[in-house]
LUMRO-141476 format. One record per residue: residue number from 1; residue in one letter; z, x, y of N, C-alpha, C in turn. Coordinates in Angstrom, 1 decimal, always signed. Layout:
LUMRO-141476
    nr   rest     n_up   n_east   n_north    ca_up   ca_east   ca_north     c_up   c_east   c_north
   NUM      a        Z        X         Y        Z         X          Y        Z        X         Y
...
end
This chain:
LUMRO-141476
    nr   rest     n_up   n_east   n_north    ca_up   ca_east   ca_north     c_up   c_east   c_north
     1      m    +67.1    +40.6      -1.8    +65.9     +40.2       -1.1    +65.7    +38.7      -1.3
     2      t    +65.4    +38.0      -0.2    +65.2     +36.5       -0.3    +63.8    +36.2      -0.9
     3      r    +63.6    +35.0      -1.3    +62.2     +34.6       -1.8    +61.2    +34.7      -0.6
     4      a    +61.6    +34.4      +0.6    +60.6     +34.5       +1.7    +60.2    +36.0      +1.9
     5      e    +61.2    +36.9      +1.8    +60.9     +38.3       +1.9    +60.0    +38.8      +0.8
     6      r    +60.3    +38.3      -0.4    +59.4     +38.7       -1.6    +58.0    +38.2      -1.4
     7      i    +57.9    +36.9      -0.9    +56.5     +36.4       -0.7    +55.8    +37.2      +0.4
     8      k    +56.5    +37.5      +1.4    +55.8     +38.3       +2.5    +55.4    +39.6      +2.0
     9      d    +56.2    +40.3      +1.2    +55.8     +41.6       +0.6    +54.6    +41.5      -0.3
    10      c    +54.7    +40.4      -1.1    +53.6     +40.2       -2.1    +52.2    +39.9      -1.3
    11      l    +52.3    +39.1      -0.3    +51.1     +38.8       +0.5    +50.6    +40.0      +1.2
    12      i    +51.5    +40.8      +1.8    +51.0     +42.0       +2.4    +50.3    +43.0      +1.4
    13      t    +50.9    +43.1      +0.3    +50.3     +44.0       -0.8    +48.9    +43.5      -1.2
    14      h    +48.8    +42.2      -1.4    +47.5     +41.6       -1.9    +46.4    +41.5      -0.8
    15      f    +46.8    +41.2      +0.4    +45.8     +40.8       +1.4    +45.8    +41.7      +2.7
    16      q    +46.7    +42.6      +2.8    +46.8     +43.5       +4.0    +46.5    +42.7      +5.3
    17      p    +47.4    +41.7      +5.6    +47.1     +40.8       +6.7    +47.2    +41.5      +8.1
    18      i    +46.4    +41.0      +9.0    +46.5     +41.4      +10.4    +47.7    +40.7     +11.0
    19      q    +48.0    +39.5     +10.6    +49.1     +38.7      +11.1    +49.7    +37.9      +9.9
    20      i    +51.0    +37.9      +9.8    +51.7     +37.1       +8.8    +53.0    +36.6      +9.2
    21      e    +53.4    +35.4      +8.9    +54.7     +34.8       +9.1    +55.0    +34.0      +7.9
    22      v    +56.2    +34.2      +7.4    +56.7     +33.5       +6.2    +58.1    +32.9      +6.6
    23      i    +58.2    +31.6      +6.5    +59.4     +30.9       +6.9    +59.9    +30.0      +5.7
    24      d    +61.2    +30.1      +5.5    +61.9     +29.3       +4.5    +62.2    +28.0      +5.2
    25      e    +61.6    +26.9      +4.8    +61.8     +25.6       +5.4    +62.7    +24.7      +4.5
    26      s    +63.3    +25.3      +3.5    +64.0     +24.5       +2.5    +65.0    +23.6      +3.0
    27      e    +65.8    +24.0      +4.0    +66.9     +23.1       +4.5    +66.3    +21.8      +5.2
    28      a    +65.1    +21.9      +5.7    +64.5     +20.7       +6.2    +64.1    +19.7      +5.1
    29      h    +64.2    +20.1      +3.9    +63.9     +19.2       +2.7    +65.1    +18.9      +1.9
    30      h    +66.3    +19.1      +2.4    +67.5     +18.8       +1.7    +67.5    +17.4      +1.1
    31      g    +67.7    +17.4      -0.2    +67.7     +16.1       -0.9    +66.4    +15.7      -1.5
    32      h    +65.3    +16.4      -1.1    +64.0     +16.0       -1.6    +63.7    +16.7      -2.9
    33      a    +62.7    +16.2      -3.6    +62.3     +16.8       -4.9    +62.2    +18.3      -4.8
    34      g    +62.7    +19.0      -5.8    +62.5     +20.5       -5.8    +63.5    +21.2      -5.0
    35      w    +64.3    +20.6      -4.1    +65.2     +21.3       -3.3    +66.4    +21.8      -4.1
    36      r    +66.8    +23.0      -3.9    +68.0     +23.6       -4.5    +68.9    +24.2      -3.5
    37      e    +70.2    +24.2      -3.7    +71.2     +24.9       -2.9    +70.8    +26.4      -2.8
    38      g    +70.8    +26.9      -1.6    +70.5     +28.3       -1.4    +69.1    +28.6      -0.9
    39      g    +68.3    +27.6      -0.8    +66.9     +27.7       -0.2    +65.9    +28.4      -1.2
    40      g    +64.8    +28.8      -0.6    +63.8     +29.4       -1.3    +62.9    +28.4      -2.1
    41      t    +63.0    +27.1      -1.8    +62.2     +26.2       -2.6    +61.0    +25.7      -1.8
    42      h    +61.0    +25.7      -0.5    +60.0     +25.2       +0.4    +59.6    +26.3      +1.4
    43      i    +58.5    +26.9      +1.3    +58.1     +28.0       +2.1    +56.8    +27.7      +2.9
    44      a    +56.8    +28.1      +4.2    +55.6     +28.0       +5.0    +55.0    +29.4      +5.2
    45      v    +53.7    +29.6      +5.1    +53.0     +30.8       +5.3    +51.9    +30.6      +6.3
    46      s    +51.9    +31.5      +7.3    +50.8     +31.6       +8.2    +50.2    +33.0      +8.0
    47      i    +48.9    +33.1      +7.8    +48.4     +34.4       +7.5    +47.0    +34.6      +8.0
    48      a    +46.7    +35.8      +8.6    +45.3     +36.1       +9.0    +45.0    +37.4      +8.3
    49      a    +44.0    +37.4      +7.5    +43.6     +38.6       +6.7    +42.1    +38.7      +6.6
    50      d    +41.5    +39.9      +6.8    +40.1     +40.0       +6.7    +39.5    +39.6      +5.3
    51      n    +40.3    +39.9      +4.3    +39.7     +39.5       +2.9    +39.9    +38.0      +2.6
    52      l    +40.5    +37.2      +3.5    +40.5     +35.8       +3.3    +39.4    +35.1      +4.2
    53      k    +38.9    +35.9      +5.1    +37.8     +35.3       +6.0    +36.5    +35.1      +5.1
    54      g    +35.8    +34.1      +5.5    +34.6     +33.8       +4.7    +34.8    +32.9      +3.5
    55      l    +36.1    +32.8      +3.1    +36.4     +32.0       +1.9    +36.6    +30.6      +2.4
    56      s    +36.2    +29.6      +1.6    +36.6     +28.2       +1.9    +38.1    +28.1      +1.9
    57      r    +38.6    +27.0      +2.5    +40.0     +26.8       +2.6    +40.6    +26.7      +1.2
    58      i    +39.9    +26.0      +0.3    +40.3     +25.9       -1.1    +40.4    +27.3      -1.8
    59      a    +39.4    +28.1      -1.6    +39.3     +29.4       -2.2    +40.4    +30.3      -1.7
    60      a    +40.7    +30.2      -0.4    +41.7     +31.1       +0.2    +43.1    +30.6      -0.3
    61      h    +43.3    +29.3      -0.4    +44.6     +28.8       -0.9    +44.8    +29.2      -2.4
    62      r    +43.7    +29.2      -3.1    +43.8     +29.6       -4.6    +44.2    +31.1      -4.7
    63      a    +43.6    +31.9      -3.8    +43.9     +33.3       -3.8    +45.4    +33.5      -3.5
    64      i    +45.9    +32.8      -2.6    +47.3     +33.0       -2.3    +48.2    +32.4      -3.4
    65      y    +47.8    +31.3      -3.9    +48.6     +30.8       -5.1    +48.5    +31.7      -6.3
    66      n    +47.4    +32.3      -6.5    +47.3     +33.3       -7.6    +48.2    +34.5      -7.4
    67      a    +48.2    +35.0      -6.1    +49.1     +36.1       -5.8    +50.5    +35.8      -6.0
    68      l    +50.9    +34.5      -5.7    +52.3     +34.1       -5.8    +52.7    +33.4      -7.1
    69      g    +51.9    +33.7      -8.1    +52.1     +33.0       -9.4    +53.6    +33.2      -9.9
    70      e    +54.1    +34.3      -9.8    +55.5     +34.6      -10.4    +56.5    +33.7      -9.6
    71      e    +56.4    +33.6      -8.3    +57.3     +32.9       -7.5    +57.2    +31.4      -7.8
    72      l    +55.9    +30.9      -8.0    +55.7     +29.5       -8.3    +56.4    +29.2      -9.7
    73      a    +56.2    +30.1     -10.6    +56.8     +29.9      -12.0    +58.3    +30.0     -11.9
    74      d    +58.9    +30.6     -10.9    +60.3     +30.9      -10.8    +61.0    +30.0      -9.8
    75      g    +60.5    +28.8      -9.5    +61.2     +27.8       -8.7    +60.7    +27.5      -7.3
    76      l    +59.7    +28.2      -6.9    +59.1     +27.8       -5.6    +58.4    +26.5      -5.8
    77      h    +58.9    +25.5      -5.1    +58.5     +24.1       -5.3    +57.3    +23.7      -4.3
    78      a    +57.4    +24.2      -3.1    +56.3     +23.8       -2.1    +55.9    +24.9      -1.3
    79      l    +54.6    +25.1      -1.1    +54.1     +26.2       -0.3    +53.1    +25.5      +0.8
    80      r    +53.5    +25.7      +2.0    +52.6     +25.2       +3.1    +51.9    +26.4      +3.6
    81      i    +50.5    +26.4      +3.6    +49.7     +27.5       +4.0    +48.9    +27.2      +5.2
    82      n    +48.9    +28.1      +6.1    +48.1     +28.0       +7.3    +47.3    +29.3      +7.4
    83      i    +46.0    +29.2      +7.2    +45.1     +30.4       +7.3    +44.7    +30.5      +8.8
    84      l    +45.0    +31.6      +9.4    +44.8     +31.8      +10.9    +43.4    +32.4     +11.1
end
């Protein structure tokens, strides 16, 4: 299972989103800080979930970062979040 797939599964479990898209953008960052061969270092998430509604953007991002703590500790370098 790829990091993007693990992140998607984790976010589905934590937030039961109405809509979700998780894209590995690592190749677009080839040679930048945190990039590693094989990808999984730069991930983009677009998510719409009822339990994120009403939260400030900072609070919603914190909730997502908290849910993905293991991935961040295990080499996820950059996470681009779009709350839909």
